[in-house]
C-alpha positions as CSV (number, residue, x, y, z in Angstrom):
1,M,-20.6,85.9,39.5
2,D,-23.2,88.7,39.2
3,T,-24.1,90.9,36.1
4,E,-23.3,94.2,37.9
5,A,-19.7,92.5,39.0
6,T,-19.7,91.4,34.8
7,R,-19.8,95.3,33.7
8,T,-17.9,96.7,35.8
9,L,-14.5,93.9,34.9
10,V,-15.7,94.6,31.2
11,H,-15.4,98.6,31.7
12,R,-12.3,98.4,33.8
13,L,-10.6,96.3,31.0
14,Y,-12.0,98.2,28.2
15,E,-10.7,101.3,30.0
16,A,-7.2,100.1,30.8
17,Y,-7.1,99.4,27.4
18,A,-7.4,102.3,25.7
19,R,-4.8,104.0,28.1
20,G,-2.1,101.9,27.1
21,D,-2.3,100.7,30.7
22,G,-0.7,96.8,30.0
23,E,-0.2,96.4,33.5
24,R,-3.6,96.5,34.4
25,V,-5.2,94.4,31.0
26,A,-3.0,91.8,32.1
27,A,-4.1,91.5,35.6
28,L,-7.6,91.0,34.6
29,I,-7.1,88.5,32.3
30,H,-6.6,84.9,34.2
31,D,-3.5,82.8,33.7
32,E,-5.9,80.3,31.5
33,V,-7.9,82.6,29.5
34,D,-9.5,80.7,25.7
35,W,-9.1,83.6,23.1
36,I,-9.4,84.3,19.5
37,I,-9.9,87.0,16.6
38,Y,-11.9,86.1,14.0
39,G,-9.7,87.5,10.9
40,P,-6.8,86.6,8.0
41,V,-3.8,86.0,9.9
42,D,-1.9,86.7,6.7
43,V,-2.9,90.1,6.8
44,F,-3.3,90.3,10.9
45,P,-1.0,88.3,12.6
46,F,-2.2,88.6,16.1
47,A,-5.4,86.8,15.1
48,G,-6.2,83.7,15.6
49,A,-6.3,81.5,19.0
50,R,-4.4,81.7,21.6
51,R,-4.7,80.0,25.1
52,G,-3.2,81.4,28.0
53,K,-2.2,85.2,29.7
54,Q,1.0,85.1,27.9
55,A,-0.2,84.0,24.7
56,V,-2.6,86.7,24.5
57,L,-0.1,89.2,26.1
58,E,2.2,88.4,22.8
59,A,-1.0,89.0,20.5
60,L,-1.6,92.8,22.3
61,A,1.9,93.4,21.5
62,A,1.6,92.6,18.1
63,V,-0.8,95.0,17.8
64,S,0.9,97.5,19.3
65,K,4.0,96.6,16.8
66,D,1.9,96.9,14.1
67,Y,-0.9,99.4,15.2
68,E,-1.4,102.6,17.1
69,L,-4.6,102.6,19.0
70,R,-6.3,106.3,18.3
71,R,-9.8,105.6,19.1
72,Y,-11.6,102.0,21.5
73,V,-15.1,103.3,22.8
74,P,-17.5,101.0,23.8
75,E,-21.1,102.2,22.0
76,F,-22.6,99.6,24.3
77,I,-22.1,96.5,27.0
78,L,-24.9,93.7,27.3
79,A,-23.9,91.7,30.9
80,D,-25.6,88.7,31.7
81,G,-24.0,86.2,34.8
82,D,-20.5,86.4,34.1
83,R,-20.9,86.9,30.0
84,A,-20.8,90.4,28.7
85,A,-21.3,91.6,24.6
86,V,-19.3,94.9,23.7
87,L,-19.6,96.8,20.7
88,S,-16.8,99.2,20.2
89,D,-16.0,102.3,17.5
90,T,-12.2,101.5,17.1
91,A,-9.5,103.4,14.8
92,F,-6.3,102.3,14.6
93,V,-2.8,104.1,12.2
94,Q,-1.3,101.5,10.7
95,R,2.3,102.0,11.9
96,S,4.0,100.8,8.2
97,T,1.6,103.0,5.9
98,G,0.0,106.0,8.0
99,R,-3.5,104.9,6.9
100,M,-6.4,105.3,9.7
101,L,-8.6,102.1,9.8
102,R,-11.7,102.4,12.3
103,F,-14.0,99.9,12.5
104,R,-16.3,98.6,15.0
105,L,-15.5,95.5,16.8
106,A,-18.1,92.8,18.5
107,N,-16.1,91.5,21.3
108,F,-18.3,88.4,23.4
109,L,-16.3,87.6,27.0
110,R,-17.0,85.7,30.4
111,F,-15.3,86.8,33.4
112,A,-14.2,83.9,36.1
113,D,-12.7,85.5,39.8
114,G,-12.4,88.5,38.7
115,R,-10.8,88.2,35.4
116,L,-10.9,87.7,31.7
117,T,-11.6,83.8,31.0
118,E,-12.5,83.6,28.0
119,F,-12.8,86.6,24.8
120,R,-13.9,86.0,20.9
121,E,-13.9,89.6,18.7
122,F,-15.5,89.7,15.3
123,S,-15.1,92.7,12.7
124,D,-16.0,92.8,9.6
125,T,-13.0,91.5,8.6
126,F,-13.4,92.1,4.7
127,D,-13.7,95.8,4.6
128,V,-10.8,96.1,7.6
129,T,-8.3,93.9,5.6
130,Q,-9.3,96.3,2.3
131,Q,-8.6,99.1,4.8
132,A,-5.1,97.7,5.8
133,L,-4.4,96.6,2.2
134,G,-5.3,99.9,1.0
135,R,-7.2,98.4,-1.6
136,W,-10.4,97.1,-2.8
137,L,-10.2,93.5,-2.9
138,D,-11.5,91.8,-6.2
139,V,-13.3,88.9,-5.6
């Protein structure tokens, strides 16, 4: 897969997610996707490892159940062959409290046959956890 095709797929995936177009997002995910969101699963139950499209779609549904997406804007995209790295400015409203969580996400992706096959997501989990809990963590 060439770099420009990868860049195009990244744009399509992120635009579909930002619009809330679940069908389009699902169409861009490979059936055997390897997916990890790094973070504390006690605070963010949708975090952790998932294998397969159905498991990923369930995790995305869990995100949507707990958080309303307000902003998901890729600040820059680096693509090389079948891989990409994306840094995004995001904001979500926690449905249970109404708290706005604003943070940056770093994603690392891999594509094959026009679909996402590997996904890794990193954030400043300490900061995001404090925002989600609404208090400073005493460490």
